[in-house]
C-alpha positions as CSV (number, residue, x, y, z in Angstrom):
1,M,156.3,19.4,147.7
2,V,153.2,21.0,146.7
3,L,154.0,24.0,144.3
4,L,150.3,25.1,143.8
5,N,147.3,24.0,145.7
6,N,144.6,22.5,143.9
7,S,141.6,24.6,142.5
8,T,137.9,23.6,143.1
9,L,137.6,22.8,139.4
10,G,138.4,19.6,137.8
11,N,138.7,15.9,138.4
12,T,142.2,14.9,137.8
13,P,145.3,16.2,139.5
14,F,146.4,18.0,136.3
15,Q,142.8,19.5,135.9
16,K,142.7,20.8,139.5
17,I,145.9,22.8,138.7
18,L,144.8,24.0,135.4
19,G,141.4,24.9,137.0
20,H,143.1,28.1,138.6
21,N,142.2,29.7,135.2
22,R,138.7,28.8,134.1
23,K,139.1,30.0,130.5
24,I,142.3,27.9,129.9
25,Y,140.8,24.9,131.8
26,N,137.8,24.9,129.5
27,S,139.7,25.4,126.4
28,W,142.3,22.9,127.2
29,N,139.9,20.3,128.1
30,E,137.8,20.9,124.8
31,L,140.9,20.1,122.7
32,S,142.0,17.3,124.9
33,N,138.7,15.6,124.5
34,V,139.0,16.1,120.5
35,L,142.6,14.7,120.5
36,E,142.3,11.9,123.1
37,N,139.2,10.5,121.9
38,E,138.6,8.4,118.7
39,G,139.5,10.3,115.6
40,Y,141.6,9.5,112.4
41,L,144.0,7.6,114.7
42,S,142.5,5.1,117.3
43,M,142.3,6.0,121.1
44,S,144.4,3.0,121.8
45,L,147.3,4.0,119.6
46,K,147.1,7.5,121.1
47,E,147.3,6.1,124.6
48,E,150.4,4.2,123.3
49,L,152.0,7.2,122.0
50,R,151.1,9.1,125.4
51,R,152.9,6.5,127.3
52,I,156.0,6.7,125.1
53,L,156.1,10.6,125.4
54,A,155.5,10.3,129.4
55,Q,158.7,8.4,129.7
56,K,160.8,11.1,128.2
57,N,158.8,14.4,129.2
58,G,159.5,14.1,132.9
59,C,155.9,14.3,134.4
60,Q,155.6,11.7,137.2
61,Y,151.9,11.8,137.1
62,C,151.9,10.8,133.5
63,K,154.5,8.1,133.9
64,A,152.5,6.6,136.7
65,K,149.4,5.9,134.3
66,G,151.7,3.2,132.7
67,K,154.6,2.3,130.4
68,P,154.3,1.6,126.7
69,T,152.8,-1.8,125.9
70,H,154.8,-2.3,122.6
71,Q,151.8,-4.2,121.3
72,F,151.4,-2.0,117.9
73,T,153.0,-3.7,115.2
74,D,150.9,-2.7,112.1
75,E,152.4,-0.5,109.7
76,K,150.5,2.6,110.4
77,S,151.1,2.3,114.4
78,S,154.9,1.8,113.6
79,V,154.9,4.8,111.6
80,C,153.2,7.0,114.3
81,I,155.4,5.3,117.0
82,G,158.6,6.1,114.7
83,F,157.4,9.9,114.4
84,V,157.2,10.2,118.4
85,E,160.5,8.7,118.8
86,V,162.0,10.9,116.3
87,Y,160.3,13.9,117.6
88,L,161.6,13.1,121.2
89,K,165.3,13.2,119.8
90,M,164.9,16.0,117.5
91,K,162.1,18.1,118.7
92,E,161.1,20.9,116.1
93,N,164.1,20.0,114.0
94,I,162.4,17.1,112.2
95,P,163.6,16.7,108.5
96,S,161.1,17.0,105.6
97,Y,162.0,13.6,104.7
98,I,160.4,12.4,107.8
99,I,157.2,14.1,107.0
100,E,157.4,12.8,103.4
101,T,157.8,9.3,104.9
102,L,154.8,9.7,107.0
103,K,152.7,10.8,104.0
104,E,153.5,7.3,102.4
105,T,151.4,5.8,105.0
106,L,149.1,8.4,106.7
107,T,146.4,10.5,105.2
108,D,146.7,14.2,105.6
109,E,144.1,13.9,108.4
110,E,146.0,11.3,110.2
111,L,149.2,13.3,110.0
112,I,147.7,16.4,111.4
113,E,146.1,14.5,114.2
114,L,149.5,12.7,115.0
115,I,151.5,16.0,115.2
116,T,149.1,18.0,117.0
117,F,148.5,15.2,119.4
118,T,152.2,14.7,120.1
119,L,152.7,18.3,120.5
120,F,149.5,18.7,122.9
121,T,150.5,15.8,124.9
122,T,154.2,17.0,125.3
123,A,152.8,20.5,126.5
124,Q,150.6,18.6,129.1
125,Q,153.4,16.4,130.3
126,H,155.8,19.4,130.7
127,F,153.1,21.3,132.3
128,G,152.9,18.5,135.1
129,S,156.6,18.2,135.1
130,I,157.0,21.9,135.9
131,L,154.5,22.0,138.5
132,Q,155.4,18.6,139.7
133,I,152.0,17.1,139.5
134,G,151.9,13.7,141.1
135,V,155.3,14.0,142.9
136,K,154.9,13.4,146.8
């Protein structure tokens, strides 16, 4: 069932729906490009985090892009994956000791990127779920 027809703006199914509002589309894509590309955390780690989030956030389009690979075993990756798993269970009720634990391994820049990426990706996936993007 199509809840919204595609706009003429965008390349992906997500972008074509978001494209109904050009200002949001442009700003969203700008932040998406910053967060999804190489930053303080690697693109490959962020893709793994996206895959983990997709399994619980209900977006069929996001799930179809692949399941977690479970290939990341270094300390920094394990801490980031652990945070995402805690976030999926506790949402905004993350205890301060979790952040303190993250700070033992991550720089402040990495920590902010991790949390921002997690929340931004969750918002994208919830958007896709609500509008049933990718559901035939």
